[in-house]
Backbone as CSV, one residue per row, in Angstrom:
resi,resn,N_x,N_y,N_z,CA_x,CA_y,CA_z,C_x,C_y,C_z
1,MET,156.544,120.569,71.781,155.417,119.745,72.164,154.164,120.621,72.075
2,ASN,153.117,120.076,71.447,151.917,120.895,71.318,151.156,120.944,72.638
3,ILE,150.194,121.827,72.720,149.473,122.101,73.962,148.705,120.889,74.472
4,LYS,148.104,120.090,73.569,147.355,118.903,73.992,148.281,117.897,74.678
5,LYS,149.459,117.703,74.108,150.405,116.756,74.699,150.894,117.251,76.060
6,LYS,151.110,118.569,76.189,151.541,119.135,77.462,150.456,118.953,78.536
7,ILE,149.213,119.218,78.186,148.110,119.050,79.138,147.977,117.581,79.542
8,PHE,148.061,116.687,78.560,147.966,115.254,78.863,149.090,114.832,79.798
9,ALA,150.306,115.286,79.523,151.450,114.936,80.374,151.268,115.487,81.785
10,LEU,150.772,116.708,81.899,150.537,117.316,83.207,149.473,116.539,83.991
11,ILE,148.392,116.184,83.334,147.329,115.405,83.980,147.856,114.039,84.420
12,LEU,148.667,113.424,83.601,149.245,112.126,83.940,150.152,112.235,85.168
13,VAL,151.000,113.249,85.219,151.897,113.448,86.361,151.099,113.725,87.631
14,ILE,150.090,114.568,87.542,149.258,114.874,88.712,148.537,113.614,89.193
15,SER,147.979,112.844,88.286,147.268,111.613,88.652,148.196,110.629,89.352
16,LEU,149.382,110.448,88.814,150.341,109.534,89.428,150.779,110.036,90.798
17,THR,151.013,111.318,90.919,151.436,111.893,92.192,150.345,111.735,93.248
18,LEU,149.113,112.045,92.901,148.019,111.896,93.851,147.835,110.440,94.258
19,GLY,147.948,109.545,93.301,147.807,108.117,93.607,148.881,107.627,94.550
20,LEU,150.101,108.124,94.429,151.195,107.683,95.294,151.085,108.262,96.687
21,ASN,150.439,109.408,96.831,150.351,110.043,98.134,149.170,109.558,98.973
22,GLN,148.278,108.799,98.393,147.133,108.309,99.142,147.507,107.032,99.875
23,ASN,146.803,106.775,100.991,146.964,105.505,101.684,146.177,104.462,100.914
24,VAL,146.868,103.626,100.195,146.222,102.610,99.387,146.290,101.299,100.148
25,PHE,145.124,100.708,100.405,145.067,99.437,101.107,144.846,98.333,100.097
26,ALA,145.474,97.214,100.334,145.321,96.081,99.444,143.879,95.587,99.478
27,ASP,143.276,95.467,98.306,141.943,94.897,98.230,142.007,93.387,98.341
28,GLU,143.155,92.841,98.056,143.333,91.404,98.102,143.768,90.975,99.497
29,PRO,143.154,89.929,100.023,143.583,89.419,101.334,144.940,88.739,101.231
30,LEU,145.585,88.618,102.357,146.853,87.902,102.410,146.619,86.575,103.105
31,PHE,147.079,85.507,102.491,146.897,84.176,103.047,148.214,83.649,103.587
32,ILE,148.132,82.840,104.628,149.319,82.229,105.217,149.991,81.310,104.204
33,GLY,149.208,80.627,103.422,149.747,79.710,102.422,148.979,78.404,102.374
34,CYS,148.529,77.934,103.504,147.767,76.697,103.580,146.505,76.951,104.403
35,LYS,145.789,75.885,104.772,144.525,76.093,105.481,144.173,74.878,106.327
36,LEU,143.062,75.010,107.064,142.558,73.901,107.872,142.162,72.745,106.961
37,GLN,142.644,71.550,107.279,142.361,70.388,106.438,140.875,70.097,106.327
38,ARG,140.147,70.265,107.416,138.728,69.892,107.435,137.802,71.048,107.066
39,GLY,138.366,72.176,106.699,137.546,73.325,106.336,137.008,74.051,107.560
40,VAL,136.119,75.000,107.329,135.606,75.839,108.416,134.095,75.740,108.590
41,SER,133.451,74.818,107.895,131.992,74.812,107.922,131.370,74.009,109.065
42,ASN,132.118,73.197,109.759,131.567,72.473,110.896,132.683,72.293,111.927
43,MET,133.069,73.393,112.531,134.231,73.404,113.418,133.818,73.272,114.877
44,TYR,134.757,72.735,115.656,134.585,72.644,117.106,135.746,73.358,117.779
45,TYR,135.423,74.115,118.825,136.481,74.782,119.572,136.368,74.463,121.055
46,TYR,137.526,74.453,121.678,137.648,74.068,123.080,138.313,75.202,123.844
47,VAL,137.747,75.558,124.997,138.348,76.563,125.878,138.873,75.826,127.108
48,ASP,140.180,75.790,127.239,140.820,75.139,128.381,140.452,75.866,129.675
49,SER,140.517,75.155,130.794,140.181,75.771,132.086,141.062,76.981,132.383
50,SER,142.279,76.997,131.851,143.166,78.146,132.060,142.617,79.415,131.416
51,ALA,141.783,79.255,130.376,141.244,80.397,129.631,139.769,80.647,129.910
52,GLU,139.209,79.982,130.915,137.777,80.140,131.195,137.368,81.583,131.423
53,GLY,138.235,82.392,131.999,137.926,83.797,132.234,137.747,84.594,130.953
54,TYR,138.139,84.021,129.819,138.023,84.698,128.520,136.923,84.084,127.653
55,THR,136.132,83.158,128.209,135.113,82.448,127.430,134.142,83.413,126.766
56,TYR,133.700,84.428,127.486,132.773,85.418,126.933,133.379,86.097,125.696
57,LEU,134.623,86.519,125.800,135.295,87.181,124.676,135.519,86.217,123.516
58,ILE,135.892,84.983,123.850,136.112,83.968,122.812,134.803,83.695,122.076
59,ASN,133.725,83.490,122.817,132.425,83.234,122.189,131.993,84.398,121.309
60,ASN,132.215,85.629,121.759,131.858,86.799,120.948,132.695,86.869,119.676
61,ALA,133.992,86.567,119.786,134.865,86.580,118.601,134.434,85.500,117.617
62,VAL,134.113,84.321,118.125,133.613,83.235,117.267,132.323,83.674,116.575
63,ASP,131.381,84.206,117.347,130.109,84.659,116.767,130.328,85.713,115.694
64,ASN,131.310,86.581,115.892,131.602,87.617,114.901,132.087,87.009,113.586
65,TRP,132.888,85.946,113.662,133.332,85.273,112.434,132.181,84.508,111.783
66,VAL,131.305,83.903,112.572,130.170,83.159,112.018,129.199,84.124,111.326
67,ASP,128.954,85.261,111.945,128.042,86.266,111.397,128.765,87.602,111.352
68,THR,129.471,87.848,110.259,130.290,89.048,110.130,129.484,90.296,109.806
69,GLY,128.278,90.107,109.298,127.481,91.245,108.850,127.706,91.570,107.381
70,TYR,128.526,90.764,106.695,128.820,91.001,105.276,128.257,89.905,104.385
71,GLY,127.238,89.208,104.854,126.647,88.142,104.058,127.179,86.780,104.466
72,TRP,126.883,85.800,103.637,127.195,84.409,103.947,128.703,84.139,103.903
73,ASN,129.150,83.301,104.805,130.470,82.677,104.703,130.328,81.266,105.262
74,PRO,131.275,80.376,104.989,131.104,78.974,105.379,131.400,78.661,106.842
75,ILE,131.794,79.639,107.646,132.220,79.359,109.020,131.025,79.017,109.907
76,TYR,131.157,77.891,110.592,130.217,77.540,111.655,131.029,76.847,112.742
77,MET,130.942,77.348,113.979,131.745,76.820,115.084,130.868,76.523,116.294
78,SER,131.156,75.427,116.961,130.448,75.045,118.182,131.452,74.776,119.289
79,PRO,131.137,75.215,120.522,132.030,74.915,121.651,131.831,73.468,122.114
80,VAL,132.913,72.855,122.593,132.840,71.502,123.143,133.627,71.453,124.446
81,ALA,133.368,70.437,125.256,133.954,70.340,126.598,135.293,69.610,126.626
82,SER,135.715,69.059,125.504,136.981,68.320,125.443,137.749,68.763,124.201
83,ASN,139.059,68.679,124.243,139.846,69.060,123.065,140.090,67.885,122.123
84,TYR,139.328,66.828,122.245,139.461,65.678,121.356,138.940,66.031,119.963
85,ALA,139.801,65.971,118.973,139.469,66.205,117.559,138.852,67.577,117.297
86,THR,139.238,68.577,118.071,138.742,69.930,117.842,139.525,70.606,116.716
87,ASP,139.024,71.743,116.280,139.684,72.514,115.226,140.517,73.658,115.782
88,VAL,140.047,74.260,116.882,140.745,75.370,117.527,140.648,75.189,119.041
89,ASP,141.784,75.278,119.712,141.833,75.186,121.174,142.370,76.494,121.736
90,PHE,141.780,76.961,122.832,142.198,78.201,123.482,142.817,77.897,124.845
91,TYR,143.970,78.522,125.104,144.672,78.370,126.378,145.125,79.743,126.852
92,ALA,145.158,79.937,128.158,145.751,81.147,128.731,147.140,80.773,129.215
93,ARG,148.090,81.668,129.003,149.465,81.430,129.422,149.870,82.508,130.417
94,PHE,150.600,82.096,131.419,151.055,82.987,132.481,152.573,82.959,132.505
95,GLY,153.184,84.008,132.988,154.634,83.993,133.148,155.375,84.150,131.842
96,ASP,156.426,83.383,131.674,157.349,83.549,130.551,157.069,82.608,129.383
97,GLU,155.881,82.008,129.329,155.594,81.062,128.256,155.473,81.730,126.884
98,LEU,155.152,83.029,126.853,155.075,83.791,125.616,155.946,85.028,125.769
99,GLU,156.338,85.611,124.633,157.142,86.834,124.687,156.396,87.920,125.453
100,ALA,157.139,88.775,126.111,156.560,89.785,127.003,155.596,90.733,126.300
101,THR,155.768,90.971,124.998,154.903,91.909,124.283,153.822,91.216,123.455
102,THR,153.819,89.896,123.424,152.843,89.143,122.646,151.506,89.120,123.373
103,ILE,150.443,89.544,122.695,149.107,89.520,123.296,148.539,88.101,123.212
104,ALA,148.682,87.491,122.055,148.214,86.122,121.838,148.979,85.545,120.652
105,LYS,148.945,84.241,120.533,149.727,83.570,119.490,148.965,82.347,118.990
106,THR,149.029,82.095,117.685,148.397,80.923,117.086,149.472,79.986,116.568
107,SER,149.334,78.706,116.898,150.238,77.660,116.415,149.414,76.612,115.688
108,PHE,150.051,75.889,114.784,149.356,74.969,113.889,149.908,73.556,114.069
109,TYR,149.002,72.540,114.011,149.388,71.165,114.318,148.763,70.179,113.337
110,ASP,149.492,69.078,113.105,148.955,68.007,112.275,148.109,67.066,113.120
111,ILE,147.587,66.008,112.516,146.683,65.094,113.210,147.364,64.368,114.372
112,ASN,148.693,64.253,114.317,149.455,63.593,115.388,149.960,64.577,116.439
113,GLU,149.447,65.809,116.415,149.814,66.885,117.336,151.251,67.361,117.167
114,GLY,151.809,67.119,115.995,153.124,67.673,115.661,152.946,69.062,115.088
115,ARG,153.782,69.978,115.499,153.670,71.362,115.022,154.071,71.439,113.557
116,VAL,153.321,72.226,112.777,153.614,72.389,111.353,153.730,73.868,111.017
117,SER,154.390,74.143,109.915,154.476,75.502,109.390,153.258,75.736,108.504
118,ALA,152.457,76.735,108.846,151.222,77.004,108.116,151.473,77.476,106.690
119,SER,152.678,77.903,106.391,152.982,78.318,105.027,153.395,77.134,104.157
120,GLU,153.626,75.975,104.790,154.111,74.803,104.048,153.164,73.613,104.078
121,SER,152.221,73.587,105.017,151.384,72.409,105.182,150.017,72.789,105.739
122,ASP,148.977,72.123,105.222,147.662,72.280,105.841,147.745,71.749,107.269
123,TRP,146.867,72.221,108.139,146.902,71.793,109.536,145.586,71.169,109.931
124,PHE,145.652,70.283,110.942,144.483,69.579,111.452,143.770,70.411,112.511
125,PHE,144.559,71.107,113.343,143.962,72.014,114.327,144.944,73.127,114.659
126,ALA,144.409,74.178,115.265,145.226,75.318,115.688,145.047,75.521,117.187
127,LYS,146.092,76.030,117.790,146.078,76.326,119.219,146.312,77.826,119.383
128,ILE,145.397,78.499,120.080,145.531,79.926,120.354,145.878,80.087,121.825
129,GLU,147.007,80.752,122.073,147.467,80.986,123.437,147.345,82.469,123.747
130,ILE,146.658,82.782,124.842,146.424,84.162,125.261,147.413,84.506,126.369
131,ASN,148.147,85.601,126.187,149.113,86.051,127.184,148.382,86.898,128.231
132,VAL,148.109,86.299,129.378,147.318,86.947,130.434,147.932,88.272,130.878
133,LYS,149.255,88.292,131.025,149.919,89.506,131.509,149.695,90.703,130.592
134,VAL,149.610,90.446,129.296,149.462,91.545,128.342,147.993,91.841,128.054
135,ILE,147.208,90.817,127.775,145.822,91.056,127.362,145.005,91.736,128.457
136,ASN,145.331,91.461,129.714,144.573,92.071,130.813,144.822,93.569,130.959
137,THR,145.820,94.098,130.262,146.088,95.539,130.304,145.295,96.297,129.239
138,LEU,144.569,95.569,128.383,143.875,96.175,127.249,142.375,96.287,127.495
139,ARG,141.733,97.204,126.776,140.282,97.345,126.843,139.612,96.073,126.321
140,GLU,138.397,95.825,126.780,137.680,94.601,126.401,137.508,94.473,124.888
141,GLU,137.206,95.574,124.199,137.021,95.485,122.749,138.321,95.097,122.041
142,VAL,139.462,95.530,122.568,140.754,95.155,121.994,141.044,93.684,122.283
143,GLN,140.687,93.235,123.480,140.863,91.822,123.826,140.071,90.943,122.866
144,GLN,138.801,91.287,122.663,137.966,90.506,121.747,138.491,90.585,120.325
145,GLY,138.933,91.774,119.905,139.507,91.931,118.571,140.759,91.093,118.385
146,THR,141.561,90.986,119.439,142.774,90.169,119.372,142.422,88.696,119.200
147,ILE,141.411,88.241,119.911,140.985,86.845,119.772,140.432,86.600,118.364
148,ALA,139.645,87.540,117.843,139.136,87.423,116.472,140.292,87.413,115.468
149,HIS,141.304,88.244,115.712,142.506,88.290,114.866,143.187,86.922,114.848
150,GLU,143.361,86.331,116.017,144.012,85.013,116.096,143.174,83.935,115.422
151,LEU,141.850,84.030,115.534,140.995,83.089,114.811,141.211,83.214,113.300
152,GLY,141.396,84.436,112.823,141.708,84.630,111.403,142.943,83.846,111.001
153,HIS,143.978,83.865,111.849,145.166,83.049,111.570,144.809,81.566,111.561
154,ALA,144.016,81.130,112.552,143.628,79.710,112.634,142.904,79.266,111.365
155,PHE,142.204,80.183,110.703,141.504,79.871,109.455,142.433,79.934,108.241
156,GLY,143.578,80.631,108.370,144.527,80.701,107.259,144.820,82.092,106.739
157,LEU,144.416,83.134,107.471,144.672,84.506,107.023,145.970,85.035,107.623
158,GLU,146.685,85.816,106.853,147.953,86.418,107.260,147.695,87.851,107.711
159,HIS,148.734,88.485,108.242,148.614,89.878,108.679,148.319,90.817,107.515
160,GLN,147.577,91.855,107.808,147.280,92.954,106.882,147.753,94.242,107.543
161,ASN,149.037,94.336,107.851,149.548,95.440,108.661,149.527,96.798,107.976
162,LYS,149.293,96.844,106.686,149.185,98.124,105.992,147.759,98.661,106.010
163,ASN,146.831,97.865,106.536,145.427,98.267,106.579,144.953,98.250,108.028
164,ILE,144.985,99.403,108.683,144.604,99.488,110.096,143.113,99.220,110.312
165,ASN,142.344,99.173,109.224,140.917,98.888,109.313,140.603,97.422,109.054
166,SER,141.616,96.571,109.131,141.430,95.133,108.978,141.625,94.453,110.325
167,ILE,140.790,93.476,110.638,140.966,92.692,111.854,142.307,91.962,111.813
168,MET,142.864,91.762,110.621,144.124,91.037,110.483,145.347,91.940,110.584
169,CYS,145.145,93.218,110.857,146.260,94.110,111.182,146.647,93.844,112.638
170,GLN,147.923,93.795,112.916,148.357,93.603,114.295,148.040,94.851,115.113
171,PHE,147.685,94.646,116.364,147.376,95.773,117.248,148.584,96.702,117.369
172,SER,149.782,96.130,117.404,151.005,96.941,117.522,151.266,97.780,116.278
173,CYS,150.579,97.480,115.168,150.712,98.266,113.938,149.581,99.277,113.786
174,GLY,148.779,99.442,114.848,147.752,100.477,114.837,146.355,100.007,114.496
175,ARG,146.068,98.703,114.614,144.743,98.202,114.267,143.650,99.004,114.973
176,LYS,142.699,99.493,114.191,141.556,100.224,114.722,140.302,99.348,114.733
177,MET,140.338,98.245,114.001,139.177,97.366,113.836,139.228,96.253,114.874
178,HIS,138.109,96.057,115.554,138.042,94.996,116.557,136.960,93.979,116.212
179,ARG,136.434,94.116,115.007,135.459,93.154,114.481,135.916,92.755,113.084
180,VAL,135.374,91.665,112.586,135.765,91.170,111.267,135.356,92.174,110.196
181,ASP,136.283,92.515,109.334,136.040,93.458,108.246,135.645,92.700,106.979
182,GLU,135.170,93.438,105.984,134.669,92.814,104.758,135.760,92.092,103.976
183,ILE,136.963,92.654,103.918,138.045,91.991,103.184,138.374,90.641,103.813
184,SER,138.434,90.585,105.137,138.719,89.316,105.816,137.574,88.331,105.631
185,HIS,136.348,88.822,105.715,135.165,87.988,105.451,135.258,87.376,104.049
186,ASN,135.533,88.207,103.049,135.620,87.730,101.676,136.790,86.757,101.490
187,ALA,137.858,86.969,102.244,139.018,86.080,102.151,138.655,84.659,102.555
188,ILE,137.820,84.523,103.574,137.372,83.187,103.988,136.589,82.518,102.863
189,ASN,135.715,83.282,102.217,134.967,82.719,101.079,135.897,82.311,99.959
190,THR,136.934,83.070,99.710,137.902,82.721,98.672,138.675,81.463,99.049
191,LEU,139.088,81.374,100.290,139.939,80.280,100.731,139.198,78.956,100.846
192,TYR,137.927,78.999,101.234,137.206,77.746,101.537,136.029,77.461,100.610
193,ASN,135.895,78.175,99.509,134.836,77.859,98.546,135.422,77.458,97.213
């Protein structure tokens, strides 16, 4: 093998090795599979009396999705006093209603309030349940980040557990981001435009 071919082969091996050893994060967002039937541009959310103690955090998480700091997106949300025809409802759960390690959980429903699989069917509204026993043990920024994470699910985003700098990374997988990141922001534009 001549010297040029040897150098090229060496450079190729080094390049491949360096590329494999780096933490490579997916530039592409992960989607649940389906989305909110009515879109995200004129949404209403309801905070149940059980979750009133989290209203400040919920409002901040909503505001973060409306204004991510990464330019325009179609999300606009307003709070309402009743859960009639809302897009996202927030509830606090106490006791054994959620798994002991679950901070919060998002469920998806059709127009008749029947639960649906978000990977198989668009949904009419989402319900976010906050596990009081767990969330109260966390710092406020993590609490707000968890609510923002669950809102991402309500919009149709899946976990990004390989990217600790994504709001869609689970906290148990090392999430460092407690505000909406650019990839998640762009994912909303992809999903709803």
